C-alpha positions in Angstrom: -97.3 106.9 33.1 -97.5 110.4 31.4 -93.7 111.6 30.4 -93.7 114.7 29.9 -91.4 116.4 26.9 -90.3 119.3 25.5 -89.9 120.1 21.4 -87.8 123.3 21.8 -87.7 123.4 17.8 -86.4 126.6 15.6 -87.2 127.7 12.4 -85.8 124.8 10.5 -86.2 121.7 12.7 -89.6 123.2 13.5 -91.2 122.1 16.7 -94.2 120.6 14.9 -91.7 118.0 13.2 -90.1 117.3 16.6 -93.8 116.1 17.7 -94.2 114.5 14.7 -91.6 112.0 14.7 -91.7 111.5 18.4 -95.1 110.4 18.2 -94.2 107.8 15.1 -91.3 106.9 16.8 -93.2 105.8 20.0 -96.5 105.4 19.0 -97.7 103.1 22.1 -96.1 105.8 24.6 -98.4 107.7 26.4 -96.9 111.5 25.6 -96.9 115.0 26.9 -95.5 117.6 24.3 -95.0 120.9 24.7 -93.6 122.9 22.2 -91.3 126.0 22.0 -90.1 127.6 18.9 -86.4 129.2 19.5 -85.6 132.4 16.8 -82.5 130.2 15.3 -82.0 131.4 12.6 -83.8 134.5 12.2 -81.5 135.5 15.7 -77.7 134.1 14.9 -76.8 131.5 17.8 -74.0 132.6 20.4 -72.9 131.3 23.2 -75.1 131.0 26.2 -72.8 131.2 29.3 -70.8 128.3 29.5 -72.5 126.8 26.1 -71.4 127.6 22.4 -73.7 128.0 19.4 -76.9 128.0 21.1 -80.1 129.6 21.1 -82.9 131.1 23.8 -82.1 132.2 26.9 -81.5 130.1 30.3 -84.5 131.7 31.7 -86.8 130.8 29.1 -85.8 127.1 28.8 -85.7 126.6 32.5 -89.1 127.8 32.7 -90.3 125.6 29.4 -88.2 122.5 31.2 -90.2 122.5 34.4 -91.7 119.2 35.0 -90.0 117.8 31.7 -87.7 114.1 31.4 -87.4 114.7 28.0 -86.2 117.4 25.9 -85.3 116.8 22.0 -84.1 120.0 20.5 -81.3 121.4 17.9 -80.3 124.7 19.4 -81.3 125.2 22.9 -79.0 125.4 25.3 -78.2 123.0 27.9 -76.0 124.6 30.7 -74.8 123.8 34.6 -77.7 126.5 35.3 -80.3 125.2 33.6 -79.6 121.5 35.1 -79.6 122.2 38.4 -83.1 124.6 38.0 -84.7 121.2 36.0 -84.1 118.0 38.3 -86.6 116.2 36.5 -84.6 116.1 33.4 -82.8 112.7 31.9 -82.5 112.7 28.4 -81.3 116.1 26.4 -81.4 115.2 22.5 -79.6 117.2 20.4 -80.4 117.4 16.9 -76.9 118.3 15.8 -73.8 116.3 14.1 -72.2 117.3 17.8 -73.8 118.5 21.3 -71.7 121.7 21.3 -74.7 123.3 22.8 -74.9 121.5 26.1 -72.2 121.2 28.6 -71.6 117.5 29.3 -69.8 117.4 31.9 -72.5 119.3 33.6 -75.0 117.0 32.5 -73.1 113.3 33.6 -72.9 115.1 37.2 -76.9 116.0 37.1 -77.4 112.1 35.8 -78.9 113.2 32.4 -78.1 111.3 28.7 -77.0 113.5 26.2 -77.4 112.4 22.6 -76.9 113.8 19.0 -77.2 113.2 15.3 -74.2 112.2 13.4 -74.7 112.2 9.8 -77.9 114.0 9.8 -77.0 116.5 7.3 -74.3 114.3 5.2 -76.0 114.2 1.8 -77.1 118.0 2.3 -73.3 119.3 2.8 -72.0 116.6 0.3 -74.5 118.4 -2.7 -73.7 121.7 -1.2 -69.9 121.0 -1.5 -70.1 119.7 -5.2 -72.4 123.0 -6.1 -69.4 125.3 -5.2 -66.9 123.3 -7.0 -68.4 123.5 -10.1 -69.4 127.1 -9.4 -65.6 127.8 -8.6 -64.3 126.1 -11.3 -66.6 127.6 -13.5 -66.4 131.1 -12.3 -70.3 130.9 -12.3 -70.9 133.4 -9.3 -68.6 136.0 -11.2 -70.3 136.0 -14.7 -74.0 135.7 -12.3 -73.0 139.3 -10.8 -72.0 140.5 -14.5 -75.2 139.6 -16.2 -77.1 141.6 -13.2 -75.1 144.1 -14.1 -76.3 143.4 -17.7 -72.3 142.9 -18.6 -72.2 140.2 -21.1 -68.6 138.7 -20.6 -67.9 137.2 -24.1 -64.3 137.0 -23.4 -65.0 134.0 -20.9 -64.4 132.3 -24.2 -60.7 133.2 -23.7 -58.9 130.2 -23.1 -56.6 132.4 -20.4 -60.5 133.1 -18.9 -62.1 129.4 -19.2 -62.8 127.0 -16.4 -61.9 123.7 -16.2 -63.5 120.3 -16.2 -64.2 118.3 -13.1 -63.5 114.7 -15.9 -59.5 114.6 -16.2 -59.0 116.6 -12.8 -57.3 115.4 -9.5 -59.5 116.5 -6.9 -58.2 116.4 -3.1 -60.6 115.7 -0.2 -59.1 116.4 3.2 -61.1 114.7 5.4 -63.1 111.2 4.7 -66.2 111.2 6.7 -69.6 110.5 5.9 -69.8 113.7 4.1 -65.7 113.4 2.1 -66.8 109.7 1.2 -70.1 110.7 -0.4 -68.5 113.6 -2.2 -65.6 111.4 -3.2 -67.8 109.0 -4.7 -69.7 111.4 -7.2 -66.6 112.8 -7.8 -65.4 109.5 -9.5 -68.5 109.1 -11.6 -67.8 112.4 -13.2 -64.2 111.1 -14.0 -62.3 113.0 -11.5 -59.2 110.8 -10.2 -60.0 111.6 -5.6 -56.9 111.7 -3.8 -58.0 111.8 0.1 -55.5 112.8 3.4 -57.5 111.4 6.7 -55.2 110.2 9.2 -58.2 108.5 10.5 -58.7 106.4 7.8 -57.5 102.9 7.0 -56.1 102.5 3.3 -58.8 99.4 2.6 -61.6 102.3 3.3 -60.8 104.2 0.3 -60.1 101.2 -2.1 -61.8 101.2 -5.3 -62.5 105.0 -4.8 -59.3 107.4 -4.0 -55.8 107.4 -3.2 -54.7 107.6 0.3 -51.9 110.2 0.2 -49.7 112.8 2.7 -51.6 116.0 3.1 -48.2 117.6 1.2 -48.5 114.6 -1.8 -52.4 115.6 -1.5 -51.9 119.5 -2.1 -48.9 119.5 -4.6 -51.2 117.3 -7.3 -54.4 118.5 -6.9 -56.3 121.1 -8.9 -59.3 121.0 -6.7 -59.2 120.8 -3.1 -61.7 120.7 -0.8 -61.9 120.3 3.1 -64.3 118.1 5.4 -62.1 118.0 8.4 -62.6 118.8 11.8 -61.1 121.4 14.0 -58.8 120.1 16.1 -55.7 121.8 17.2 -53.7 120.0 14.8 -56.2 121.3 12.0 -56.5 124.6 13.2 -55.2 126.8 10.6 -54.6 124.2 8.6 -54.5 125.5 5.1 -52.4 128.7 5.2 -50.0 130.7 2.8 -47.6 127.5 2.4 -49.9 125.0 1.6 -51.9 127.3 -0.8 -48.3 128.0 -2.1 -47.6 124.1 -2.7 -51.1 123.6 -4.9 -50.8 124.0 -8.9 -51.2 127.4 -10.0 -55.0 127.9 -10.9 -56.4 125.7 -8.7 -59.3 125.9 -6.8 -59.9 125.7 -2.8 -63.7 124.8 -1.1 -64.8 124.8 2.3 -67.6 123.4 3.7 -66.2 121.9 6.5 -65.1 124.6 9.2 -63.7 128.4 8.7 -61.0 127.7 11.2 -59.3 125.4 8.9 -58.5 128.1 6.4 -56.5 131.2 6.6 -58.7 133.5 4.4 -56.6 136.2 4.1 -54.0 134.2 2.3 -56.8 133.1 0.1 -57.5 136.5 -0.7 -53.8 136.7 -1.3 -53.7 133.7 -4.0 -56.7 135.0 -5.7 -55.3 138.3 -6.4 -51.8 136.8 -7.5 -53.8 134.1 -9.7 -52.4 131.7 -7.9 -55.5 130.2 -6.8 -58.2 130.5 -9.5 -60.9 130.4 -7.5 -62.7 129.5 -4.3 -65.9 128.5 -2.6 -66.6 128.9 1.1 -70.2 128.0 3.2 -67.8 128.9 6.8 -65.8 131.5 8.0 -63.8 132.7 11.0 -66.2 134.9 12.2 -70.2 134.5 11.4 -71.9 136.4 10.1 -68.7 137.6 7.8 -68.6 141.2 8.8 -69.5 144.1 6.8 -65.9 145.5 5.2 -64.4 141.6 5.0 -61.7 141.2 2.2 -63.3 138.3 1.1 -66.4 139.9 0.2 -64.8 142.0 -2.3 -61.9 139.5 -3.9 -62.9 137.9 -7.3 -63.1 134.5 -7.7 -64.9 133.4 -4.7 -67.9 132.4 -4.4 -70.0 132.4 -1.1 -73.1 131.3 0.9 -74.1 131.9 4.4 -73.4 128.8 6.0 -76.5 126.8 4.6 -74.9 123.7 3.0 -76.3 121.9 5.6 -79.9 123.5 5.4 -82.3 121.4 3.2 -86.0 120.1 4.1 -84.7 116.8 4.2 -82.3 117.3 6.8 -84.5 118.7 9.1 -86.7 116.0 8.6 -83.7 113.2 9.5 -82.7 115.3 12.2 -86.0 115.2 14.0 -86.1 111.9 13.3 -83.6 110.7 14.9 -83.7 112.3 18.2 -87.1 111.0 18.0 -85.7 107.8 18.0 -83.5 108.3 20.5 -86.3 109.9 23.0 -88.3 106.2 21.8 -85.3 103.9 22.8 -85.1 106.0 26.3 -88.8 105.3 26.7 -88.2 101.3 26.2 -85.3 101.0 28.2 -83.3 100.3 25.4 -79.6 101.4 24.9 -78.9 105.1 23.4 -77.4 104.6 20.2 -75.2 107.7 20.0 -75.4 108.9 23.4 -72.7 111.5 24.3 -71.9 110.9 28.0 -72.7 107.1 28.5 -71.2 107.0 32.2 -74.6 108.5 32.9 -75.7 105.2 35.3 -78.6 103.3 33.0 -77.1 104.6 29.4 
């Protein structure tokens, strides 16, 4: 029996990548694969009906999902309205670390299993974190901008203006999941002493790599602090004026996790006062960052536009993970990363 599949790609996880991985994962399946391309990232993602961080419209997806049993995507919305209009849909695979663009409660009521792709961008984000750490510690962003304006900053050889090395530094990582643990291993190889704060990690998980410590201890001892925590009620705004004041003067703060973890006004104050020597951010409270935001003009900050997880390898991994879930579904096997396993048969 032919199974109709929708590969709802975008300009990062391309429709053709999803199709290629589907056919590779299920070579014996009789698949009718339809493709659509959603506008992200050329058009920023946003809220679609009751779901967040989605691309495309309900009308577009309702039309594309007619007769479709499986949908593999990164950004397509899955809303109550879409589910009600698409009774043939049984599996919705989101190639992201979490299915934020899917209404899980509604999907469960409609009997649609929702899968996701944990760890797909762990390598890319870890590497980008290290790039921001190095750029902030060695003031690469500032001197790059100066050189673009034909200003040769020889005064950066002044002792007070020099950056510092990773070798011999104490680095604190808030979070020790797939990304934080990889960052830790590289930092140790570079000669750093690594401290970790993560209430969900057992001491044996960091043994031989880092020391597990309370957050206050980590902040007071670390010359570099890098955030790798999820946003929860407890972690929202976890780095504010008091936490920054607890860090050694001349420290560096890096965030490639989520903008909601940090009070960015407090960061700007600390950079202006010299409490922080530098900062590197890939995520922000509002994205895109509004023109005129203080962070854009504060010296000592290295900024990137939420691209830590953007590599060609990530796009292939994302497509491969969701294609694997679709193949397991077609073979009647248990799904590996199902967000609503209470759906009958999954």
